[in-house]
TIDOZA-413565 format. One line per field, with one value per atom (N, C-alpha, C): atom name; x, z negated, y negated. Coordinates in Angstrom, 3 decimals. Example, Ala and Ser with C-alpha at 12.3 -4.5 7.8 and 13.67 -1.06 7.14 Angstrom:
// TIDOZA-413565
atom: c(N, CA, C, N, CA, C) .
xx: c(13.190, 12.300, 13.200, 12.850, 13.670, 12.900) .
zz: c(-7.800, -7.800, -7.800, -7.080, -7.140, -7.870) .
yy: c(5.690, 4.500, 3.300, 2.250, 1.060, -0.030) .
//
This chain:
// TIDOZA-413565
atom: c(N, CA, C, N, CA, C, N, CA, C, N, CA, C, N, CA, C, N, CA, C, N, CA, C, N, CA, C, N, CA, C, N, CA, C, N, CA, C, N, CA, C, N, CA, C, N, CA, C, N, CA, C, N, CA, C, N, CA, C, N, CA, C, N, CA, C, N, CA, C, N, CA, C, N, CA, C, N, CA, C, N, CA, C, N, CA, C, N, CA, C, N, CA, C, N, CA, C, N, CA, C, N, CA, C, N, CA, C, N, CA, C, N, CA, C, N, CA, C, N, CA, C, N, CA, C, N, CA, C, N, CA, C, N, CA, C, N, CA, C, N, CA, C, N, CA, C, N, CA, C, N, CA, C, N, CA, C, N, CA, C, N, CA, C, N, CA, C, N, CA, C, N, CA, C, N, CA, C, N, CA, C, N, CA, C, N, CA, C, N, CA, C, N, CA, C, N, CA, C, N, CA, C, N, CA, C, N, CA, C, N, CA, C, N, CA, C, N, CA, C, N, CA, C, N, CA, C, N, CA, C, N, CA, C, N, CA, C, N, CA, C, N, CA, C, N, CA, C, N, CA, C, N, CA, C, N, CA, C, N, CA, C, N, CA, C, N, CA, C, N, CA, C, N, CA, C, N, CA, C, N, CA, C) .
xx: c(120.039, 119.298, 117.925, 116.898, 115.533, 115.326, 115.072, 114.905, 113.803, 112.765, 111.687, 112.145, 113.147, 113.643, 114.501, 115.055, 115.943, 115.346, 114.102, 113.496, 113.457, 113.177, 113.037, 114.332, 115.463, 116.741, 117.861, 117.885, 118.907, 120.288, 121.290, 122.676, 123.172, 123.723, 124.150, 125.263, 126.039, 127.126, 126.613, 125.844, 125.371, 124.147, 123.277, 122.023, 121.934, 122.864, 122.895, 121.654, 121.061, 119.887, 118.690, 118.441, 117.331, 117.552, 118.773, 119.104, 118.856, 119.310, 119.138, 117.668, 116.939, 115.519, 114.747, 115.024, 114.329, 114.649, 115.900, 116.271, 115.580, 115.519, 114.854, 113.369, 112.711, 111.291, 111.068, 111.967, 111.873, 112.013, 112.955, 113.158, 111.944, 111.349, 110.155, 109.010, 108.829, 107.757, 107.918, 109.148, 109.424, 109.511, 109.380, 109.410, 110.802, 111.838, 113.221, 113.650, 112.800, 113.072, 111.736, 111.776, 110.546, 110.573, 109.397, 109.237, 108.757, 109.396, 109.024, 107.546, 106.838, 105.419, 104.500, 105.050, 104.209, 103.919, 104.559, 104.302, 104.782, 105.753, 106.290, 105.339, 104.339, 103.331, 103.702, 104.811, 105.189, 104.828, 104.672, 104.458, 103.031, 102.283, 100.918, 100.829, 101.707, 101.613, 102.984, 103.323, 104.531, 104.059, 104.258, 103.769, 104.946, 104.974, 106.047, 105.515, 105.891, 105.408, 106.491, 106.160, 107.110, 106.394, 107.087, 106.526, 106.683, 106.084, 106.165, 106.546, 107.323, 107.829, 106.760, 105.693, 104.678, 103.267, 103.056, 101.717, 101.588, 100.388, 100.115, 99.033, 98.957, 97.942, 98.333, 97.335, 97.536, 97.009, 97.755, 97.338, 97.988, 97.476, 98.016, 98.333, 99.466, 99.783, 99.680, 99.059, 98.933, 99.991, 100.141, 101.145, 100.682, 99.557, 99.053, 97.555, 96.904, 95.450, 95.035, 95.944, 95.601, 95.860, 96.270, 96.511, 95.189, 95.252, 94.023, 93.255, 91.936, 91.081, 91.400, 91.907, 92.211, 93.343, 94.102, 95.121, 94.488, 93.247, 92.547, 91.852, 91.871, 91.135, 91.707, 93.010, 93.606, 93.341, 93.578, 93.262, 91.780, 90.903, 89.468, 89.115, 89.660, 89.412, 89.952, 91.122, 91.701, 90.857, 90.307, 89.464, 88.168, 87.689, 86.449, 86.645, 87.880, 88.157, 88.052) .
zz: c(-176.379, -176.582, -175.939, -176.650, -176.141, -175.268, -173.957, -173.066, -173.503, -174.154, -174.605, -175.715, -176.457, -177.558, -177.053, -175.847, -175.322, -174.107, -173.734, -172.518, -172.544, -173.685, -173.777, -173.392, -173.824, -173.561, -173.378, -172.219, -172.027, -171.774, -172.330, -172.106, -170.848, -169.850, -168.603, -168.791, -169.864, -170.110, -170.867, -171.916, -172.769, -172.180, -171.470, -170.926, -169.426, -168.614, -167.194, -166.405, -166.739, -165.995, -166.266, -167.522, -167.869, -167.267, -167.344, -166.797, -165.282, -164.565, -163.111, -162.726, -163.427, -163.127, -163.357, -164.460, -164.773, -163.727, -163.288, -162.240, -160.930, -160.579, -159.336, -159.374, -160.478, -160.600, -160.515, -161.098, -161.017, -159.561, -158.827, -157.416, -156.573, -156.832, -156.096, -156.381, -157.645, -158.035, -157.383, -157.271, -156.674, -155.153, -154.560, -153.113, -152.513, -153.342, -152.848, -152.542, -152.860, -152.553, -152.243, -151.534, -151.196, -151.754, -151.855, -152.296, -151.102, -150.827, -149.676, -149.740, -148.661, -148.590, -149.097, -149.656, -150.192, -149.152, -148.000, -146.958, -147.310, -148.209, -148.573, -149.377, -150.008, -150.746, -152.197, -152.642, -154.031, -154.900, -156.169, -157.145, -157.674, -157.530, -158.045, -159.358, -159.536, -160.728, -161.082, -162.337, -162.849, -163.905, -163.647, -164.529, -165.216, -166.528, -167.341, -167.990, -167.442, -167.962, -168.805, -170.023, -170.911, -172.148, -172.947, -174.195, -175.304, -176.432, -177.590, -178.797, -179.678, -180.818, -181.842, -181.947, -182.956, -182.398, -181.116, -180.518, -179.750, -179.740, -179.015, -177.981, -176.985, -175.961, -174.940, -174.328, -173.269, -173.741, -173.489, -173.919, -173.029, -173.042, -172.268, -173.210, -172.986, -173.661, -172.620, -172.946, -172.004, -172.245, -171.257, -171.354, -172.286, -171.987, -172.822, -172.595, -173.534, -173.456, -172.398, -171.962, -170.965, -169.536, -169.367, -168.033, -167.266, -165.939, -165.135, -165.440, -165.301, -165.636, -164.766, -163.547, -162.694, -163.271, -164.233, -164.909, -165.761, -166.140, -166.965, -166.122, -164.798, -163.937, -163.995, -163.876, -163.891, -165.216, -166.382, -167.629, -167.735, -167.257, -167.324, -166.435, -165.208, -164.301, -164.863, -165.484, -166.091, -167.259, -168.023, -169.165, -168.704, -167.524, -166.994, -166.369, -166.021, -165.309, -166.214) .
yy: c(-125.598, -126.841, -126.702, -127.060, -127.043, -128.277, -128.108, -129.256, -130.217, -129.706, -130.589, -131.532, -131.131, -131.972, -133.134, -133.011, -134.060, -134.761, -134.427, -134.982, -136.507, -137.099, -138.550, -139.279, -138.767, -139.445, -138.414, -137.711, -136.682, -137.270, -136.633, -137.040, -136.323, -137.052, -136.404, -135.373, -135.479, -134.524, -133.294, -133.523, -132.432, -131.731, -132.489, -131.944, -132.229, -131.723, -132.085, -131.661, -130.532, -130.060, -130.969, -131.282, -132.165, -133.551, -134.051, -135.360, -135.394, -134.358, -134.303, -134.165, -133.316, -133.138, -134.429, -135.085, -136.334, -137.405, -137.488, -138.441, -138.112, -136.821, -136.427, -136.778, -136.492, -136.821, -138.325, -139.100, -140.560, -141.024, -140.438, -140.799, -140.427, -139.263, -138.850, -139.809, -140.158, -141.059, -142.434, -142.897, -144.203, -144.150, -142.960, -142.820, -142.768, -142.619, -142.547, -141.125, -140.144, -138.743, -138.081, -136.983, -136.284, -134.871, -134.310, -132.932, -132.136, -131.015, -130.207, -129.837, -130.085, -129.754, -130.846, -131.918, -132.983, -134.057, -133.987, -134.968, -136.358, -136.463, -137.772, -138.636, -138.025, -138.794, -139.056, -138.542, -138.748, -137.567, -137.816, -136.750, -136.813, -135.720, -135.654, -134.903, -133.913, -133.073, -132.524, -132.593, -131.951, -130.966, -129.699, -128.651, -127.981, -128.056, -127.498, -126.222, -125.071, -123.799, -123.135, -122.806, -122.143, -121.642, -120.905, -120.413, -121.443, -121.163, -122.056, -121.225, -121.787, -121.017, -120.667, -121.462, -121.174, -121.044, -121.364, -121.278, -119.965, -119.420, -118.191, -118.458, -117.607, -117.753, -118.811, -119.396, -120.384, -121.733, -122.781, -124.108, -125.149, -126.352, -127.462, -128.609, -129.246, -130.489, -131.589, -132.691, -133.797, -134.853, -135.716, -136.777, -137.895, -138.469, -139.561, -139.723, -140.347, -140.524, -141.541, -142.391, -143.407, -142.930, -141.672, -141.121, -141.046, -141.096, -140.996, -139.711, -139.768, -138.628, -137.410, -137.624, -136.472, -135.612, -136.131, -135.322, -134.224, -134.411, -133.413, -132.359, -132.500, -131.568, -130.146, -129.985, -128.645, -127.920, -128.536, -127.830, -127.457, -128.326, -128.032, -126.842, -126.824, -125.697, -124.396, -124.443, -123.235, -122.751, -123.667, -123.288, -122.625, -123.028, -122.473, -121.099, -120.765, -119.500, -118.302) .
//
């Protein structure tokens, strides 16, 4: 199963890893869990690195157009490198 295909609504029985990761990220975002080295500040970046079945090279997919502009900083810096 491709985790990206079930990310929106993972089944805890069929997709336990995606379900657990999504719950953990939700807890970190809400301040109910911490990430080592983050100082308890929550989640600043979630980076999903993997290959694509039809795309070649390096590319970024964004979450949404209404996301804060600082979400575009990493892709811009990578493009400049």
